Structure formats: structure tokens, C-alpha cells
PDB file of the backbone (N, CA, C, O) and the ligand in Angstrom, with CONECT records:
HET     ZN  A 101       1
ATOM      1  N   MET A   1     -20.918 -48.091  12.080  1.00  0.00           N
ATOM      2  CA  MET A   1     -19.811 -47.717  13.204  1.00  0.00           C
ATOM      3  C   MET A   1     -19.493 -46.167  12.965  1.00  0.00           C
ATOM      4  O   MET A   1     -19.074 -45.728  11.894  1.00  0.00           O
ATOM      5  N   ASN A   2     -19.743 -45.413  14.082  1.00  0.00           N
ATOM      6  CA  ASN A   2     -18.986 -43.966  14.234  1.00  0.00           C
ATOM      7  C   ASN A   2     -17.659 -43.970  14.486  1.00  0.00           C
ATOM      8  O   ASN A   2     -17.278 -44.557  15.499  1.00  0.00           O
ATOM      9  N   LEU A   3     -16.882 -43.445  13.788  1.00  0.00           N
ATOM     10  CA  LEU A   3     -15.277 -43.135  14.110  1.00  0.00           C
ATOM     11  C   LEU A   3     -15.544 -41.829  14.581  1.00  0.00           C
ATOM     12  O   LEU A   3     -16.316 -41.001  14.098  1.00  0.00           O
ATOM     13  N   PRO A   4     -14.644 -41.715  15.820  1.00  0.00           N
ATOM     14  CA  PRO A   4     -14.398 -40.288  16.502  1.00  0.00           C
ATOM     15  C   PRO A   4     -13.788 -39.290  15.304  1.00  0.00           C
ATOM     16  O   PRO A   4     -13.100 -39.757  14.396  1.00  0.00           O
ATOM     17  N   PRO A   5     -14.063 -38.085  15.383  1.00  0.00           N
ATOM     18  CA  PRO A   5     -13.165 -37.064  14.549  1.00  0.00           C
ATOM     19  C   PRO A   5     -11.774 -37.041  14.943  1.00  0.00           C
ATOM     20  O   PRO A   5     -11.381 -36.901  16.102  1.00  0.00           O
ATOM     21  N   ILE A   6     -11.026 -37.191  13.884  1.00  0.00           N
ATOM     22  CA  ILE A   6      -9.753 -37.260  14.073  1.00  0.00           C
ATOM     23  C   ILE A   6      -9.096 -36.160  13.161  1.00  0.00           C
ATOM     24  O   ILE A   6      -9.581 -35.824  12.081  1.00  0.00           O
ATOM     25  N   THR A   7      -7.909 -35.615  13.715  1.00  0.00           N
ATOM     26  CA  THR A   7      -7.111 -34.695  13.061  1.00  0.00           C
ATOM     27  C   THR A   7      -5.616 -35.482  12.817  1.00  0.00           C
ATOM     28  O   THR A   7      -5.003 -35.829  13.826  1.00  0.00           O
ATOM     29  N   VAL A   8      -5.118 -35.721  11.673  1.00  0.00           N
ATOM     30  CA  VAL A   8      -4.003 -36.245  11.609  1.00  0.00           C
ATOM     31  C   VAL A   8      -2.976 -35.126  11.134  1.00  0.00           C
ATOM     32  O   VAL A   8      -3.202 -34.405  10.162  1.00  0.00           O
ATOM     33  N   GLU A   9      -1.781 -35.048  11.942  1.00  0.00           N
ATOM     34  CA  GLU A   9      -0.859 -34.077  11.723  1.00  0.00           C
ATOM     35  C   GLU A   9       0.269 -34.574  10.597  1.00  0.00           C
ATOM     36  O   GLU A   9       0.769 -35.695  10.502  1.00  0.00           O
ATOM     37  N   SER A  10       0.496 -33.490   9.840  1.00  0.00           N
ATOM     38  CA  SER A  10       1.473 -33.871   8.622  1.00  0.00           C
ATOM     39  C   SER A  10       2.612 -34.523   9.230  1.00  0.00           C
ATOM     40  O   SER A  10       2.881 -34.417  10.427  1.00  0.00           O
ATOM     41  N   THR A  11       3.381 -35.303   8.263  1.00  0.00           N
ATOM     42  CA  THR A  11       4.465 -36.302   8.920  1.00  0.00           C
ATOM     43  C   THR A  11       5.533 -35.390   9.488  1.00  0.00           C
ATOM     44  O   THR A  11       6.090 -35.713  10.537  1.00  0.00           O
ATOM     45  N   SER A  12       5.878 -34.182   8.808  1.00  0.00           N
ATOM     46  CA  SER A  12       7.127 -33.453   9.248  1.00  0.00           C
ATOM     47  C   SER A  12       6.753 -32.736  10.581  1.00  0.00           C
ATOM     48  O   SER A  12       7.592 -32.126  11.244  1.00  0.00           O
ATOM     49  N   GLU A  13       5.607 -32.832  10.888  1.00  0.00           N
ATOM     50  CA  GLU A  13       5.339 -32.093  12.406  1.00  0.00           C
ATOM     51  C   GLU A  13       4.880 -33.031  13.474  1.00  0.00           C
ATOM     52  O   GLU A  13       4.345 -32.743  14.544  1.00  0.00           O
ATOM     53  N   ALA A  14       5.207 -34.285  12.959  1.00  0.00           N
ATOM     54  CA  ALA A  14       5.035 -35.591  14.173  1.00  0.00           C
ATOM     55  C   ALA A  14       5.969 -35.263  15.213  1.00  0.00           C
ATOM     56  O   ALA A  14       7.145 -34.928  15.072  1.00  0.00           O
ATOM     57  N   PRO A  15       5.241 -35.413  16.390  1.00  0.00           N
ATOM     58  CA  PRO A  15       6.200 -35.311  17.639  1.00  0.00           C
ATOM     59  C   PRO A  15       7.056 -36.608  17.788  1.00  0.00           C
ATOM     60  O   PRO A  15       6.788 -37.653  17.195  1.00  0.00           O
ATOM     61  N   ASP A  16       8.046 -36.454  18.582  1.00  0.00           N
ATOM     62  CA  ASP A  16       8.916 -37.662  18.938  1.00  0.00           C
ATOM     63  C   ASP A  16       8.045 -38.521  19.672  1.00  0.00           C
ATOM     64  O   ASP A  16       7.227 -38.061  20.469  1.00  0.00           O
ATOM     65  N   CYS A  17       8.185 -39.854  19.430  1.00  0.00           N
ATOM     66  CA  CYS A  17       7.609 -40.925  20.184  1.00  0.00           C
ATOM     67  C   CYS A  17       7.656 -40.884  21.851  1.00  0.00           C
ATOM     68  O   CYS A  17       8.706 -40.884  22.493  1.00  0.00           O
ATOM     69  N   PRO A  18       6.467 -40.852  22.364  1.00  0.00           N
ATOM     70  CA  PRO A  18       6.483 -40.806  23.858  1.00  0.00           C
ATOM     71  C   PRO A  18       7.171 -41.984  24.524  1.00  0.00           C
ATOM     72  O   PRO A  18       7.684 -41.830  25.632  1.00  0.00           O
ATOM     73  N   ALA A  19       7.200 -43.016  23.971  1.00  0.00           N
ATOM     74  CA  ALA A  19       7.621 -44.218  24.622  1.00  0.00           C
ATOM     75  C   ALA A  19       9.115 -44.349  24.380  1.00  0.00           C
ATOM     76  O   ALA A  19       9.715 -44.781  25.364  1.00  0.00           O
ATOM     77  N   CYS A  20       9.901 -44.073  23.266  1.00  0.00           N
ATOM     78  CA  CYS A  20      11.349 -44.505  22.968  1.00  0.00           C
ATOM     79  C   CYS A  20      11.970 -43.039  22.625  1.00  0.00           C
ATOM     80  O   CYS A  20      13.190 -42.878  22.662  1.00  0.00           O
ATOM     81  N   GLY A  21      11.003 -41.879  22.258  1.00  0.00           N
ATOM     82  CA  GLY A  21      11.881 -40.778  22.059  1.00  0.00           C
ATOM     83  C   GLY A  21      12.478 -40.728  20.548  1.00  0.00           C
ATOM     84  O   GLY A  21      13.303 -39.883  20.200  1.00  0.00           O
ATOM     85  N   GLY A  22      11.985 -41.690  19.736  1.00  0.00           N
ATOM     86  CA  GLY A  22      12.575 -41.577  18.454  1.00  0.00           C
ATOM     87  C   GLY A  22      11.492 -40.811  17.694  1.00  0.00           C
ATOM     88  O   GLY A  22      10.419 -40.534  18.229  1.00  0.00           O
ATOM     89  N   PRO A  23      11.800 -40.464  16.395  1.00  0.00           N
ATOM     90  CA  PRO A  23      11.018 -39.552  15.503  1.00  0.00           C
ATOM     91  C   PRO A  23       9.843 -40.370  15.213  1.00  0.00           C
ATOM     92  O   PRO A  23       9.997 -41.557  14.924  1.00  0.00           O
ATOM     93  N   GLY A  24       8.354 -39.687  15.281  1.00  0.00           N
ATOM     94  CA  GLY A  24       7.272 -40.139  14.977  1.00  0.00           C
ATOM     95  C   GLY A  24       7.147 -40.132  13.523  1.00  0.00           C
ATOM     96  O   GLY A  24       7.652 -39.211  12.880  1.00  0.00           O
ATOM     97  N   ILE A  25       6.454 -41.177  12.896  1.00  0.00           N
ATOM     98  CA  ILE A  25       6.037 -40.983  11.473  1.00  0.00           C
ATOM     99  C   ILE A  25       4.939 -40.175  11.256  1.00  0.00           C
ATOM    100  O   ILE A  25       4.903 -39.369  10.326  1.00  0.00           O
ATOM    101  N   LEU A  26       3.851 -40.366  12.213  1.00  0.00           N
ATOM    102  CA  LEU A  26       2.765 -39.285  12.101  1.00  0.00           C
ATOM    103  C   LEU A  26       1.950 -39.458  13.348  1.00  0.00           C
ATOM    104  O   LEU A  26       1.954 -40.534  13.947  1.00  0.00           O
ATOM    105  N   SER A  27       1.175 -38.315  13.797  1.00  0.00           N
ATOM    106  CA  SER A  27       0.421 -38.233  14.858  1.00  0.00           C
ATOM    107  C   SER A  27      -0.993 -37.931  14.652  1.00  0.00           C
ATOM    108  O   SER A  27      -1.336 -37.427  13.583  1.00  0.00           O
ATOM    109  N   ALA A  28      -1.675 -38.135  15.379  1.00  0.00           N
ATOM    110  CA  ALA A  28      -3.313 -37.985  15.208  1.00  0.00           C
ATOM    111  C   ALA A  28      -3.830 -37.469  16.599  1.00  0.00           C
ATOM    112  O   ALA A  28      -3.443 -37.954  17.662  1.00  0.00           O
ATOM    113  N   GLN A  29      -4.635 -36.560  16.509  1.00  0.00           N
ATOM    114  CA  GLN A  29      -5.381 -36.134  17.556  1.00  0.00           C
ATOM    115  C   GLN A  29      -6.811 -36.573  17.259  1.00  0.00           C
ATOM    116  O   GLN A  29      -7.450 -36.406  16.220  1.00  0.00           O
ATOM    117  N   VAL A  30      -7.230 -37.258  18.563  1.00  0.00           N
ATOM    118  CA  VAL A  30      -8.428 -37.815  18.463  1.00  0.00           C
ATOM    119  C   VAL A  30      -9.371 -37.144  19.853  1.00  0.00           C
ATOM    120  O   VAL A  30      -8.999 -37.104  21.026  1.00  0.00           O
ATOM    121  N   SER A  31     -10.452 -36.742  19.376  1.00  0.00           N
ATOM    122  CA  SER A  31     -11.379 -36.054  20.325  1.00  0.00           C
ATOM    123  C   SER A  31     -12.427 -37.146  20.594  1.00  0.00           C
ATOM    124  O   SER A  31     -12.979 -37.875  19.770  1.00  0.00           O
ATOM    125  N   HIS A  32     -12.605 -37.091  22.155  1.00  0.00           N
ATOM    126  CA  HIS A  32     -13.583 -38.095  22.677  1.00  0.00           C
ATOM    127  C   HIS A  32     -15.007 -37.649  22.269  1.00  0.00           C
ATOM    128  O   HIS A  32     -15.348 -36.478  22.440  1.00  0.00           O
ATOM    129  N   PRO A  33     -15.812 -38.534  21.751  1.00  0.00           N
ATOM    130  CA  PRO A  33     -17.034 -38.072  21.312  1.00  0.00           C
ATOM    131  C   PRO A  33     -17.956 -37.584  22.339  1.00  0.00           C
ATOM    132  O   PRO A  33     -18.888 -36.855  22.002  1.00  0.00           O
ATOM    133  N   VAL A  34     -17.769 -37.941  23.635  1.00  0.00           N
ATOM    134  CA  VAL A  34     -18.791 -37.587  24.787  1.00  0.00           C
ATOM    135  C   VAL A  34     -18.011 -36.415  25.510  1.00  0.00           C
ATOM    136  O   VAL A  34     -18.581 -35.325  25.554  1.00  0.00           O
ATOM    137  N   THR A  35     -16.992 -36.517  25.973  1.00  0.00           N
ATOM    138  CA  THR A  35     -16.302 -35.465  26.829  1.00  0.00           C
ATOM    139  C   THR A  35     -15.415 -34.515  26.132  1.00  0.00           C
ATOM    140  O   THR A  35     -14.986 -33.498  26.677  1.00  0.00           O
ATOM    141  N   HIS A  36     -15.120 -34.892  24.804  1.00  0.00           N
ATOM    142  CA  HIS A  36     -14.435 -33.831  23.802  1.00  0.00           C
ATOM    143  C   HIS A  36     -13.112 -33.412  24.392  1.00  0.00           C
ATOM    144  O   HIS A  36     -12.603 -32.348  24.039  1.00  0.00           O
ATOM    145  N   ARG A  37     -12.449 -34.315  25.403  1.00  0.00           N
ATOM    146  CA  ARG A  37     -11.012 -34.234  25.705  1.00  0.00           C
ATOM    147  C   ARG A  37     -10.410 -34.777  24.528  1.00  0.00           C
ATOM    148  O   ARG A  37     -11.000 -35.629  23.864  1.00  0.00           O
ATOM    149  N   ARG A  38      -9.191 -34.313  24.196  1.00  0.00           N
ATOM    150  CA  ARG A  38      -8.445 -34.548  23.118  1.00  0.00           C
ATOM    151  C   ARG A  38      -7.299 -35.577  23.559  1.00  0.00           C
ATOM    152  O   ARG A  38      -6.794 -35.536  24.681  1.00  0.00           O
ATOM    153  N   ALA A  39      -6.974 -36.402  22.681  1.00  0.00           N
ATOM    154  CA  ALA A  39      -5.744 -37.251  23.017  1.00  0.00           C
ATOM    155  C   ALA A  39      -5.037 -37.410  21.651  1.00  0.00           C
ATOM    156  O   ALA A  39      -5.562 -37.353  20.539  1.00  0.00           O
ATOM    157  N   MET A  40      -3.471 -37.667  22.025  1.00  0.00           N
ATOM    158  CA  MET A  40      -2.537 -37.573  20.770  1.00  0.00           C
ATOM    159  C   MET A  40      -1.959 -38.968  20.795  1.00  0.00           C
ATOM    160  O   MET A  40      -1.456 -39.426  21.821  1.00  0.00           O
ATOM    161  N   ALA A  41      -2.036 -39.679  19.598  1.00  0.00           N
ATOM    162  CA  ALA A  41      -1.508 -40.827  19.171  1.00  0.00           C
ATOM    163  C   ALA A  41      -0.170 -40.710  18.340  1.00  0.00           C
ATOM    164  O   ALA A  41      -0.231 -40.134  17.254  1.00  0.00           O
ATOM    165  N   VAL A  42       1.080 -41.237  18.795  1.00  0.00           N
ATOM    166  CA  VAL A  42       2.109 -40.957  17.804  1.00  0.00           C
ATOM    167  C   VAL A  42       2.521 -42.426  17.255  1.00  0.00           C
ATOM    168  O   VAL A  42       2.866 -43.360  17.979  1.00  0.00           O
ATOM    169  N   LEU A  43       2.420 -42.460  15.811  1.00  0.00           N
ATOM    170  CA  LEU A  43       2.751 -43.839  15.207  1.00  0.00           C
ATOM    171  C   LEU A  43       4.483 -43.797  15.132  1.00  0.00           C
ATOM    172  O   LEU A  43       5.035 -42.881  14.523  1.00  0.00           O
ATOM    173  N   CYS A  44       5.213 -44.798  15.763  1.00  0.00           N
ATOM    174  CA  CYS A  44       6.412 -44.951  15.794  1.00  0.00           C
ATOM    175  C   CYS A  44       7.041 -46.216  15.212  1.00  0.00           C
ATOM    176  O   CYS A  44       6.844 -47.288  15.784  1.00  0.00           O
ATOM    177  N   GLU A  45       7.739 -46.156  14.177  1.00  0.00           N
ATOM    178  CA  GLU A  45       8.530 -47.443  13.532  1.00  0.00           C
ATOM    179  C   GLU A  45       8.964 -48.329  14.570  1.00  0.00           C
ATOM    180  O   GLU A  45       8.627 -49.513  14.590  1.00  0.00           O
ATOM    181  N   THR A  46       9.789 -47.732  15.538  1.00  0.00           N
ATOM    182  CA  THR A  46      10.528 -48.745  16.403  1.00  0.00           C
ATOM    183  C   THR A  46       9.507 -49.440  17.453  1.00  0.00           C
ATOM    184  O   THR A  46       9.660 -50.577  17.900  1.00  0.00           O
ATOM    185  N   CYS A  47       8.550 -48.656  17.739  1.00  0.00           N
ATOM    186  CA  CYS A  47       7.602 -49.416  18.950  1.00  0.00           C
ATOM    187  C   CYS A  47       6.486 -49.994  18.135  1.00  0.00           C
ATOM    188  O   CYS A  47       6.053 -51.057  18.578  1.00  0.00           O
ATOM    189  N   ASP A  48       5.950 -49.563  17.104  1.00  0.00           N
ATOM    190  CA  ASP A  48       4.671 -50.101  16.380  1.00  0.00           C
ATOM    191  C   ASP A  48       4.786 -51.009  15.362  1.00  0.00           C
ATOM    192  O   ASP A  48       3.805 -51.580  14.885  1.00  0.00           O
ATOM    193  N   ILE A  49       6.151 -51.224  14.916  1.00  0.00           N
ATOM    194  CA  ILE A  49       6.197 -52.108  13.613  1.00  0.00           C
ATOM    195  C   ILE A  49       5.724 -53.489  13.842  1.00  0.00           C
ATOM    196  O   ILE A  49       5.365 -54.146  12.865  1.00  0.00           O
ATOM    197  N   ASP A  50       5.685 -54.009  15.048  1.00  0.00           N
ATOM    198  CA  ASP A  50       5.162 -55.385  15.339  1.00  0.00           C
ATOM    199  C   ASP A  50       3.557 -55.377  15.581  1.00  0.00           C
ATOM    200  O   ASP A  50       2.845 -56.376  15.676  1.00  0.00           O
ATOM    201  N   ASP A  51       3.210 -54.211  15.649  1.00  0.00           N
ATOM    202  CA  ASP A  51       1.752 -54.191  16.142  1.00  0.00           C
ATOM    203  C   ASP A  51       0.790 -54.535  14.938  1.00  0.00           C
ATOM    204  O   ASP A  51       0.793 -53.784  13.963  1.00  0.00           O
ATOM    205  N   PRO A  52       0.000 -55.596  14.969  1.00  0.00           N
ATOM    206  CA  PRO A  52      -0.649 -56.043  13.700  1.00  0.00           C
ATOM    207  C   PRO A  52      -1.647 -54.885  13.365  1.00  0.00           C
ATOM    208  O   PRO A  52      -2.177 -54.938  12.255  1.00  0.00           O
ATOM    209  N   ASP A  53      -1.962 -53.855  14.185  1.00  0.00           N
ATOM    210  CA  ASP A  53      -2.798 -52.907  13.457  1.00  0.00           C
ATOM    211  C   ASP A  53      -2.068 -51.590  13.095  1.00  0.00           C
ATOM    212  O   ASP A  53      -2.594 -50.768  12.344  1.00  0.00           O
ATOM    213  N   ALA A  54      -0.965 -51.425  13.591  1.00  0.00           N
ATOM    214  CA  ALA A  54      -0.023 -50.214  13.032  1.00  0.00           C
ATOM    215  C   ALA A  54       1.024 -50.724  12.173  1.00  0.00           C
ATOM    216  O   ALA A  54       1.534 -49.914  11.399  1.00  0.00           O
ATOM    217  N   GLY A  55       1.432 -51.910  12.169  1.00  0.00           N
ATOM    218  CA  GLY A  55       2.512 -52.289  11.112  1.00  0.00           C
ATOM    219  C   GLY A  55       2.106 -52.096   9.617  1.00  0.00           C
ATOM    220  O   GLY A  55       2.956 -51.699   8.820  1.00  0.00           O
ATOM    221  N   PRO A  56       0.776 -52.377   9.199  1.00  0.00           N
ATOM    222  CA  PRO A  56       0.356 -52.082   7.798  1.00  0.00           C
ATOM    223  C   PRO A  56       0.335 -50.428   7.468  1.00  0.00           C
ATOM    224  O   PRO A  56       0.442 -49.914   6.355  1.00  0.00           O
ATOM    225  N   LEU A  57       0.168 -49.760   8.741  1.00  0.00           N
ATOM    226  CA  LEU A  57       0.019 -48.213   8.235  1.00  0.00           C
ATOM    227  C   LEU A  57       1.745 -47.796   8.018  1.00  0.00           C
ATOM    228  O   LEU A  57       2.088 -47.005   7.139  1.00  0.00           O
ATOM    229  N   ILE A  58       2.809 -48.506   9.025  1.00  0.00           N
ATOM    230  CA  ILE A  58       4.009 -48.016   8.787  1.00  0.00           C
ATOM    231  C   ILE A  58       4.463 -48.502   7.527  1.00  0.00           C
ATOM    232  O   ILE A  58       5.263 -47.781   6.931  1.00  0.00           O
ATOM    233  N   ALA A  59       4.063 -49.748   6.915  1.00  0.00           N
ATOM    234  CA  ALA A  59       4.556 -50.125   5.544  1.00  0.00           C
ATOM    235  C   ALA A  59       3.989 -49.224   4.712  1.00  0.00           C
ATOM    236  O   ALA A  59       4.686 -48.830   3.777  1.00  0.00           O
ATOM    237  N   TYR A  60       2.811 -48.773   4.836  1.00  0.00           N
ATOM    238  CA  TYR A  60       2.066 -47.810   3.866  1.00  0.00           C
ATOM    239  C   TYR A  60       2.840 -46.720   3.636  1.00  0.00           C
ATOM    240  O   TYR A  60       3.052 -46.304   2.497  1.00  0.00           O
ATOM    241  N   PHE A  61       3.369 -46.121   4.817  1.00  0.00           N
ATOM    242  CA  PHE A  61       4.043 -44.741   4.806  1.00  0.00           C
ATOM    243  C   PHE A  61       5.447 -45.210   4.261  1.00  0.00           C
ATOM    244  O   PHE A  61       6.043 -44.360   3.599  1.00  0.00           O
ATOM    245  N   ALA A  62       5.927 -46.148   4.394  1.00  0.00           N
ATOM    246  CA  ALA A  62       7.212 -46.666   4.016  1.00  0.00           C
ATOM    247  C   ALA A  62       7.340 -46.768   2.269  1.00  0.00           C
ATOM    248  O   ALA A  62       8.321 -46.495   1.576  1.00  0.00           O
ATOM    249  N   VAL A  63       6.087 -47.223   1.873  1.00  0.00           N
ATOM    250  CA  VAL A  63       5.889 -47.262   0.439  1.00  0.00           C
ATOM    251  C   VAL A  63       5.666 -45.793  -0.270  1.00  0.00           C
ATOM    252  O   VAL A  63       6.387 -45.307  -1.142  1.00  0.00           O
ATOM    253  N   ASN A  64       4.590 -45.252   0.268  1.00  0.00           N
ATOM    254  CA  ASN A  64       4.013 -44.047  -0.247  1.00  0.00           C
ATOM    255  C   ASN A  64       4.585 -42.682   0.168  1.00  0.00           C
ATOM    256  O   ASN A  64       4.465 -41.663  -0.512  1.00  0.00           O
ATOM    257  N   GLY A  65       5.279 -42.767   1.466  1.00  0.00           N
ATOM    258  CA  GLY A  65       5.602 -41.481   2.018  1.00  0.00           C
ATOM    259  C   GLY A  65       4.744 -40.693   2.833  1.00  0.00           C
ATOM    260  O   GLY A  65       5.036 -40.214   3.929  1.00  0.00           O
ATOM    261  N   ALA A  66       3.476 -40.575   2.115  1.00  0.00           N
ATOM    262  CA  ALA A  66       2.530 -39.765   2.771  1.00  0.00           C
ATOM    263  C   ALA A  66       1.071 -40.175   2.186  1.00  0.00           C
ATOM    264  O   ALA A  66       0.999 -40.871   1.173  1.00  0.00           O
ATOM    265  N   ILE A  67       0.037 -39.766   2.789  1.00  0.00           N
ATOM    266  CA  ILE A  67      -1.134 -39.870   2.340  1.00  0.00           C
ATOM    267  C   ILE A  67      -1.540 -38.883   1.256  1.00  0.00           C
ATOM    268  O   ILE A  67      -1.556 -37.695   1.577  1.00  0.00           O
ATOM    269  N   ASP A  68      -1.863 -39.214   0.041  1.00  0.00           N
ATOM    270  CA  ASP A  68      -2.251 -38.263  -0.985  1.00  0.00           C
ATOM    271  C   ASP A  68      -3.524 -38.827  -1.649  1.00  0.00           C
ATOM    272  O   ASP A  68      -4.072 -39.868  -1.286  1.00  0.00           O
ATOM    273  N   SER A  69      -3.963 -37.988  -2.716  1.00  0.00           N
ATOM    274  CA  SER A  69      -5.149 -38.167  -3.001  1.00  0.00           C
ATOM    275  C   SER A  69      -5.477 -39.397  -3.783  1.00  0.00           C
ATOM    276  O   SER A  69      -6.637 -39.781  -3.935  1.00  0.00           O
ATOM    277  N   GLU A  70      -4.435 -40.006  -4.277  1.00  0.00           N
ATOM    278  CA  GLU A  70      -4.622 -41.447  -5.133  1.00  0.00           C
ATOM    279  C   GLU A  70      -4.769 -42.695  -4.167  1.00  0.00           C
ATOM    280  O   GLU A  70      -5.371 -43.726  -4.469  1.00  0.00           O
ATOM    281  N   THR A  71      -4.080 -42.432  -2.865  1.00  0.00           N
ATOM    282  CA  THR A  71      -4.110 -43.592  -1.793  1.00  0.00           C
ATOM    283  C   THR A  71      -5.030 -42.839  -0.743  1.00  0.00           C
ATOM    284  O   THR A  71      -4.707 -43.255   0.369  1.00  0.00           O
ATOM    285  N   LEU A  72      -5.795 -42.133  -0.668  1.00  0.00           N
ATOM    286  CA  LEU A  72      -6.430 -41.552   0.285  1.00  0.00           C
ATOM    287  C   LEU A  72      -7.292 -42.494   0.969  1.00  0.00           C
ATOM    288  O   LEU A  72      -7.230 -42.475   2.198  1.00  0.00           O
ATOM    289  N   ASP A  73      -8.119 -43.352   0.393  1.00  0.00           N
ATOM    290  CA  ASP A  73      -9.048 -44.182   0.930  1.00  0.00           C
ATOM    291  C   ASP A  73      -8.249 -45.271   1.799  1.00  0.00           C
ATOM    292  O   ASP A  73      -8.582 -45.578   2.943  1.00  0.00           O
ATOM    293  N   GLN A  74      -7.119 -45.832   1.092  1.00  0.00           N
ATOM    294  CA  GLN A  74      -6.337 -46.851   1.869  1.00  0.00           C
ATOM    295  C   GLN A  74      -5.620 -46.337   2.853  1.00  0.00           C
ATOM    296  O   GLN A  74      -5.288 -47.082   3.775  1.00  0.00           O
ATOM    297  N   GLY A  75      -5.268 -45.072   2.857  1.00  0.00           N
ATOM    298  CA  GLY A  75      -4.515 -44.345   3.847  1.00  0.00           C
ATOM    299  C   GLY A  75      -5.414 -44.029   5.168  1.00  0.00           C
ATOM    300  O   GLY A  75      -4.963 -44.227   6.296  1.00  0.00           O
ATOM    301  N   THR A  76      -6.716 -43.525   4.937  1.00  0.00           N
ATOM    302  CA  THR A  76      -7.490 -43.303   5.936  1.00  0.00           C
ATOM    303  C   THR A  76      -7.998 -44.648   6.673  1.00  0.00           C
ATOM    304  O   THR A  76      -8.163 -44.691   7.892  1.00  0.00           O
ATOM    305  N   SER A  77      -8.219 -45.687   5.854  1.00  0.00           N
ATOM    306  CA  SER A  77      -8.626 -46.899   6.508  1.00  0.00           C
ATOM    307  C   SER A  77      -7.628 -47.600   7.451  1.00  0.00           C
ATOM    308  O   SER A  77      -7.952 -48.308   8.404  1.00  0.00           O
ATOM    309  N   LEU A  78      -6.419 -47.320   7.075  1.00  0.00           N
ATOM    310  CA  LEU A  78      -5.228 -47.801   7.866  1.00  0.00           C
ATOM    311  C   LEU A  78      -5.042 -46.956   9.058  1.00  0.00           C
ATOM    312  O   LEU A  78      -4.635 -47.441  10.113  1.00  0.00           O
ATOM    313  N   VAL A  79      -5.324 -45.725   8.926  1.00  0.00           N
ATOM    314  CA  VAL A  79      -5.138 -44.786  10.045  1.00  0.00           C
ATOM    315  C   VAL A  79      -6.289 -45.066  11.046  1.00  0.00           C
ATOM    316  O   VAL A  79      -6.064 -45.149  12.254  1.00  0.00           O
ATOM    317  N   ALA A  80      -7.498 -45.207  10.527  1.00  0.00           N
ATOM    318  CA  ALA A  80      -8.613 -45.692  11.291  1.00  0.00           C
ATOM    319  C   ALA A  80      -8.306 -47.073  12.137  1.00  0.00           C
ATOM    320  O   ALA A  80      -8.442 -47.204  13.353  1.00  0.00           O
ATOM    321  N   THR A  81      -7.894 -47.994  11.271  1.00  0.00           N
ATOM    322  CA  THR A  81      -7.349 -49.251  12.096  1.00  0.00           C
ATOM    323  C   THR A  81      -6.328 -49.013  13.219  1.00  0.00           C
ATOM    324  O   THR A  81      -6.490 -49.594  14.292  1.00  0.00           O
ATOM    325  N   TRP A  82      -5.349 -48.240  13.041  1.00  0.00           N
ATOM    326  CA  TRP A  82      -4.470 -47.874  13.833  1.00  0.00           C
ATOM    327  C   TRP A  82      -5.079 -47.426  15.203  1.00  0.00           C
ATOM    328  O   TRP A  82      -4.995 -47.972  16.303  1.00  0.00           O
ATOM    329  N   LEU A  83      -5.635 -46.422  14.873  1.00  0.00           N
ATOM    330  CA  LEU A  83      -6.149 -45.400  15.973  1.00  0.00           C
ATOM    331  C   LEU A  83      -7.327 -46.247  16.785  1.00  0.00           C
ATOM    332  O   LEU A  83      -7.760 -45.780  17.839  1.00  0.00           O
ATOM    333  N   SER A  84      -7.812 -47.455  16.289  1.00  0.00           N
ATOM    334  CA  SER A  84      -8.738 -48.190  17.241  1.00  0.00           C
ATOM    335  C   SER A  84      -7.849 -48.922  18.366  1.00  0.00           C
ATOM    336  O   SER A  84      -8.365 -49.279  19.425  1.00  0.00           O
ATOM    337  N   THR A  85      -6.781 -49.082  18.143  1.00  0.00           N
ATOM    338  CA  THR A  85      -5.972 -49.744  19.078  1.00  0.00           C
ATOM    339  C   THR A  85      -4.769 -48.948  19.745  1.00  0.00           C
ATOM    340  O   THR A  85      -4.178 -49.316  20.760  1.00  0.00           O
ATOM    341  N   ALA A  86      -4.483 -47.722  18.965  1.00  0.00           N
ATOM    342  CA  ALA A  86      -3.346 -46.864  19.454  1.00  0.00           C
ATOM    343  C   ALA A  86      -3.489 -46.519  21.090  1.00  0.00           C
ATOM    344  O   ALA A  86      -4.544 -46.457  21.721  1.00  0.00           O
ATOM    345  N   ARG A  87      -2.321 -46.340  21.527  1.00  0.00           N
ATOM    346  CA  ARG A  87      -2.193 -45.975  22.873  1.00  0.00           C
ATOM    347  C   ARG A  87      -2.246 -44.227  22.909  1.00  0.00           C
ATOM    348  O   ARG A  87      -1.205 -43.569  22.897  1.00  0.00           O
ATOM    349  N   ALA A  88      -3.284 -43.748  22.944  1.00  0.00           N
ATOM    350  CA  ALA A  88      -3.575 -42.336  22.920  1.00  0.00           C
ATOM    351  C   ALA A  88      -3.195 -41.871  24.256  1.00  0.00           C
ATOM    352  O   ALA A  88      -3.586 -42.418  25.287  1.00  0.00           O
ATOM    353  N   LYS A  89      -2.293 -40.680  24.210  1.00  0.00           N
ATOM    354  CA  LYS A  89      -2.276 -40.002  25.458  1.00  0.00           C
ATOM    355  C   LYS A  89      -3.222 -38.692  25.625  1.00  0.00           C
ATOM    356  O   LYS A  89      -3.371 -37.983  24.630  1.00  0.00           O
ATOM    357  N   PRO A  90      -3.813 -38.370  26.738  1.00  0.00           N
ATOM    358  CA  PRO A  90      -4.579 -37.134  26.767  1.00  0.00           C
ATOM    359  C   PRO A  90      -3.570 -35.903  26.690  1.00  0.00           C
ATOM    360  O   PRO A  90      -2.416 -35.933  27.118  1.00  0.00           O
ATOM    361  N   VAL A  91      -4.171 -34.841  26.091  1.00  0.00           N
ATOM    362  CA  VAL A  91      -3.368 -33.584  25.954  1.00  0.00           C
ATOM    363  C   VAL A  91      -4.223 -32.570  26.454  1.00  0.00           C
ATOM    364  O   VAL A  91      -5.430 -32.805  26.525  1.00  0.00           O
ATOM    365  N   GLY A  92      -3.773 -31.493  26.806  1.00  0.00           N
ATOM    366  CA  GLY A  92      -4.310 -30.242  27.302  1.00  0.00           C
ATOM    367  C   GLY A  92      -4.817 -30.479  28.639  1.00  0.00           C
ATOM    368  O   GLY A  92      -5.328 -29.560  29.278  1.00  0.00           O
TER     369      GLY A  92
HETATM  370 ZN    ZN A 101       8.780 -45.414  19.695  1.00  0.00          ZN2+
END
């Protein structure tokens, strides 16, 4: 399975949640593999904690604070799972 190229913004620069206006935990830019249009997804604790695909990632950040070299594999796997169902908004 080919995952789209993603850019995950650092936690401190995550935008506010577009749904509730609360602080985002992190954001990711996804480039569509065919059209190359970019979309932005924001992870929000308030909106996404009950999402079965986003909840584990929120828990991961609650425990680890950020993705670092020791937890990179787990973190990137959780991000990929989240992005597979995240409501990404087109940008640009
Ligand atoms: Zn929200």
C-alpha cells in the first residue's frame, strides 16, 4: 500500500481546530498523489478523542508529548492511521 506523501507540522505550530476553534495537537499536510492538491488535517483532542483512528494518536501525544527518534515508528504508524480517515480540508 502506498501512503501519500505527508508533512506533519510541529506541535507548537499546529493551527486551531477548524471545527471547534480549540488548540490543535498537530496538523498534517497531505498531497493528493494525482492532483497534487494539498489538504490540511488538524488533530483536536476535543473533537477527535472518541474517533477510533485518532484516539490512539491523541493518547500517544498525551504520553510522549511529541514524536521523537525512540518512538518514531509507533508515532508515524499512528499518524498514518489517523490520516487514513481524517477530515482533511483543502488548502491553497
Ligand atoms: Zn476541535
